[in-house]
C-alpha positions in Angstrom: -3.4 229.4 244.1 -5.7 232.4 244.8 -9.3 232.3 243.7 -11.7 235.1 242.4 -15.3 234.1 242.6 -17.6 235.8 240.0 -21.4 235.7 240.6 -23.6 237.2 237.9 -27.1 238.0 239.1 -30.4 239.7 238.3 -33.4 240.3 240.6 -32.5 237.3 242.9 -31.3 239.0 246.1 -32.7 236.2 248.4 -31.1 233.4 246.3 -27.8 235.3 246.2 -28.0 235.7 250.0 -28.1 231.9 250.4 -25.2 231.5 248.0 -23.1 234.1 249.8 -23.8 232.3 253.1 -22.5 229.1 251.6 -19.3 230.9 250.7 -18.9 232.2 254.3 -19.1 228.6 255.5 -16.3 227.3 253.3 -13.5 225.4 254.9 -11.1 227.4 252.7 -12.4 230.8 251.6 -11.8 232.2 248.1 -9.7 235.4 248.0 -12.2 237.8 246.5 -15.9 237.9 245.5 -17.1 239.9 242.5 -20.9 240.3 242.1 -22.0 241.6 238.7 -25.6 242.8 239.0 -28.2 243.7 236.3 -31.2 243.9 238.7 -34.0 246.4 238.1 -34.1 247.2 241.8 -31.6 248.0 244.6 -32.1 244.9 246.7 -28.9 243.2 245.5 -26.8 246.3 245.9 -28.0 246.7 249.5 -27.4 243.0 250.2 -23.8 243.3 248.9 -23.2 246.4 250.9 -24.2 244.6 254.1 -22.1 241.5 253.2 -19.0 243.6 252.7 -19.0 244.0 256.5 -19.6 240.3 257.1 -16.9 238.8 254.9 -13.3 238.7 255.9 -12.4 238.9 252.2 -13.0 241.7 249.7 -16.5 241.7 248.0 -16.8 244.0 245.0 -20.1 245.0 243.5 -20.6 246.2 239.9 -23.9 247.3 238.3 -24.3 246.7 234.6 -26.7 246.0 231.7 -28.3 242.5 231.6 -26.7 239.7 229.7 -25.0 236.7 231.3 -21.9 236.5 229.0 -21.5 240.3 229.1 -21.7 240.2 232.9 -19.1 237.4 233.1 -16.7 239.3 230.9 -17.1 242.3 233.2 -16.4 240.2 236.2 -13.2 238.8 234.6 -12.0 242.3 233.8 -12.2 243.3 237.4 -10.8 240.0 238.9 -7.2 239.7 240.0 -6.5 236.2 241.1 -5.0 233.1 239.5 -8.1 231.0 239.3 -11.4 232.5 238.2 -14.4 230.5 239.5 -18.0 231.2 238.3 -21.0 230.1 240.2 -24.6 231.0 239.7 -26.6 233.1 242.1 -28.9 230.2 243.0 -26.3 227.6 244.1 -25.4 226.3 247.5 -21.8 225.1 247.9 -20.7 222.3 250.1 -18.2 223.5 252.6 -15.2 222.0 250.9 -16.0 223.3 247.4 -13.1 225.8 247.0 -10.7 223.5 248.8 -11.5 220.8 246.1 -11.2 223.3 243.3 -7.7 224.2 244.5 -6.8 220.5 244.7 -8.1 219.9 241.2 -5.9 222.5 239.6 -2.9 221.3 241.7 -3.0 218.0 239.9 -1.4 219.4 236.8 -0.5 222.9 235.4 -1.9 221.6 232.1 -5.4 221.7 233.5 -7.1 224.9 232.2 -10.6 224.4 233.6 -12.5 222.4 236.3 -16.1 221.6 236.6 -17.8 220.5 239.8 -20.5 218.0 240.6 -24.1 219.2 240.8 -25.8 217.0 243.4 -29.4 217.5 242.4 -29.1 216.6 238.8 -31.4 213.7 238.2 -31.5 211.1 235.4 -34.1 211.7 232.7 -37.4 209.9 232.7 -37.2 206.8 230.6 -38.9 208.2 227.4 -37.1 211.5 227.6 -33.7 209.7 228.1 -34.3 207.5 225.1 -35.2 210.5 223.0 -32.0 212.3 224.0 -29.8 209.3 223.2 -31.5 208.6 219.8 -31.5 212.2 218.7 -28.1 213.1 220.2 -29.5 215.8 222.5 -28.1 217.2 225.7 -27.8 214.5 228.4 -26.0 213.8 231.7 -23.9 210.6 232.0 -21.3 209.1 234.3 -18.8 209.2 231.4 -16.4 211.6 229.8 -18.1 214.9 228.8 -18.2 215.5 225.0 -19.7 217.6 222.4 -21.7 215.2 220.2 -21.7 215.2 216.4 -25.0 217.0 216.6 -23.5 219.9 218.6 -25.3 219.0 221.8 -23.3 218.1 224.9 -23.0 215.1 227.1 -22.2 216.5 230.6 -20.5 214.2 233.2 -22.2 214.1 236.5 -22.4 212.0 239.7 -19.8 209.6 241.0 -17.1 208.2 238.8 -14.6 205.5 239.6 -11.6 207.8 239.0 -11.0 211.0 241.0 -11.6 213.0 237.9 -12.6 212.7 234.2 -11.4 214.7 231.2 -14.2 216.6 229.6 -14.9 218.9 226.6 -17.7 220.7 228.4 -18.2 222.3 231.8 -21.6 223.6 233.2 -21.6 227.3 233.8 -23.0 227.2 237.3 -19.9 225.3 238.5 -16.9 226.3 236.3 -13.4 227.5 237.1 -10.6 228.5 234.8 -7.0 229.6 234.9 -6.8 233.3 234.5 -4.3 233.0 231.6 -6.9 231.8 229.2 -8.8 235.1 229.4 -5.8 236.9 227.8 -7.0 235.3 224.6 -10.6 234.2 225.2 -13.8 235.9 226.2 -17.4 234.7 226.7 -19.3 235.2 223.4 -21.7 238.1 223.9 -23.9 236.9 221.0 -25.7 235.1 223.9 -28.1 237.7 225.2 -30.0 237.8 228.5 -30.5 234.6 230.4 -28.4 232.4 228.1 -28.6 228.8 227.0 -25.6 226.8 225.7 -23.2 229.7 226.4 -21.3 227.4 228.7 -21.0 224.6 226.1 -19.7 227.2 223.5 -17.1 228.6 225.8 -15.8 225.5 227.5 -15.7 223.6 224.1 -13.5 226.3 222.7 -11.1 226.1 225.7 -11.0 222.3 225.5 -9.4 222.6 222.0 -6.4 224.4 223.6 -5.9 222.3 226.7 -7.2 219.9 229.4 -10.6 220.4 231.1 -11.6 218.1 233.9 -14.7 217.1 235.8 -13.9 216.9 239.6 -16.8 215.3 241.4 -15.5 216.1 244.9 -16.3 219.8 244.3 -20.0 219.6 245.1 -22.9 222.0 245.0 -26.7 222.2 244.7 -28.1 224.2 241.8 -31.6 225.3 243.0 -32.6 226.7 239.6 -34.5 229.6 241.0 -37.8 230.3 239.3 -37.2 234.1 239.5 -36.4 236.1 236.4 -36.4 233.1 234.1 -37.6 232.8 230.5 -41.0 231.2 229.8 -41.1 227.7 228.5 -41.7 228.9 225.0 -38.9 231.4 225.2 -36.5 228.8 226.5 -37.2 226.3 223.6 -36.9 229.2 221.1 -33.5 230.3 222.6 -32.3 226.7 222.8 -32.8 226.1 219.1 -31.4 229.5 218.0 -28.4 229.2 220.2 -27.9 225.6 219.3 -27.8 226.6 215.6 -25.2 229.4 216.4 -23.0 227.0 218.4 -23.1 224.4 215.7 -22.1 226.8 213.0 -19.4 228.4 215.0 -17.7 225.5 216.7 -18.9 222.1 215.6 -19.5 222.0 211.8 -16.9 219.8 210.2 -18.3 218.8 206.8 -21.6 219.0 204.8 -22.3 215.5 206.2 -22.4 216.9 209.8 -25.5 218.9 208.9 -27.4 215.5 208.8 -26.7 215.2 212.5 -27.8 218.8 213.1 -31.2 218.3 211.4 -31.6 214.9 213.0 -31.3 216.4 216.5 -33.5 219.3 215.5 -36.3 216.8 214.7 -35.6 215.2 218.0 -36.0 218.6 219.8 -39.5 218.9 218.2 -40.5 215.5 219.5 -39.1 216.4 222.9 -41.2 219.6 222.9 -44.3 217.5 222.0 -43.5 215.2 225.0 -43.3 218.2 227.3 -46.5 219.6 225.9 -48.3 216.4 226.9 -46.5 216.3 230.3 -47.1 219.9 231.2 -50.6 220.2 229.6 -49.5 223.3 227.5 -48.5 224.0 223.9 -45.8 226.5 225.1 -42.8 224.2 224.1 -44.1 223.8 220.6 -44.8 227.5 220.3 -41.1 228.1 221.1 -40.0 225.6 218.6 -42.0 227.0 215.7 -41.0 230.6 216.6 -37.3 229.5 216.3 -38.0 227.7 213.0 -39.6 230.9 211.6 -36.6 233.0 212.7 -34.1 230.5 211.2 -36.0 230.3 207.9 -36.3 234.1 207.7 -32.6 234.5 208.4 -31.7 232.0 205.6 -34.1 233.6 203.1 -32.7 237.1 203.9 -29.2 235.8 203.0 -30.4 234.6 199.6 
């Protein structure tokens, strides 16, 4: 099985350099690298030009408008291999990462997608973890990955007693899919800019068609670069708006399910208050109320 690696990036040339170096050091190299760049400077373009002479495999560079899902779709369009692996521009791969991805897909031709293990994911603090469980918010657990009744996800992470676990969701920074699924599916370009929950939306759709697995032997570190990220307020606003979109599109089953949605929405507000106290700023709450205003305005406009 041949692998295309797609890296979407914006204004993070130094982070991307570290990621490319971790690809060079792989025990088994992928077969091509595709960098889709929306930077406002030429640093990434120059970096890729230099690395074309370093890699023994093809490295293709494409410049485009910003938008993570848009950039991923462009990368898929220009890829040519059987397995399409997405990594973020701020990850560091362990040297056996692509070897393990190949082994995961070799388990069964029914496996459509594989997610790896992010080594630096930490358990939530006690209060935050309790809030997430009670209000069905996003959490990480050493269990099967699922989309909860609320629409938020439980991602598998860490060690597990089995070699792999089935999952309904795969984190975008470490996700690989068989090329065939892109004949029918694309990343949803509703998600603009630096996206939140776009990985849940896409992987959950694919999980309805076939098997996705979590493969903990494929390991990486996700540094979460501070460069070119949304503010705390913007992130909370985007989280709520995108959550509402994902719930309506993929999760809603009956009027009763809206109870879970609004229950988790109230939990998000409490979580924002918790972070206001922890960070000493009202930015999280400002983001929450901005999202509430937009949702209310949208609903009023429809009526």
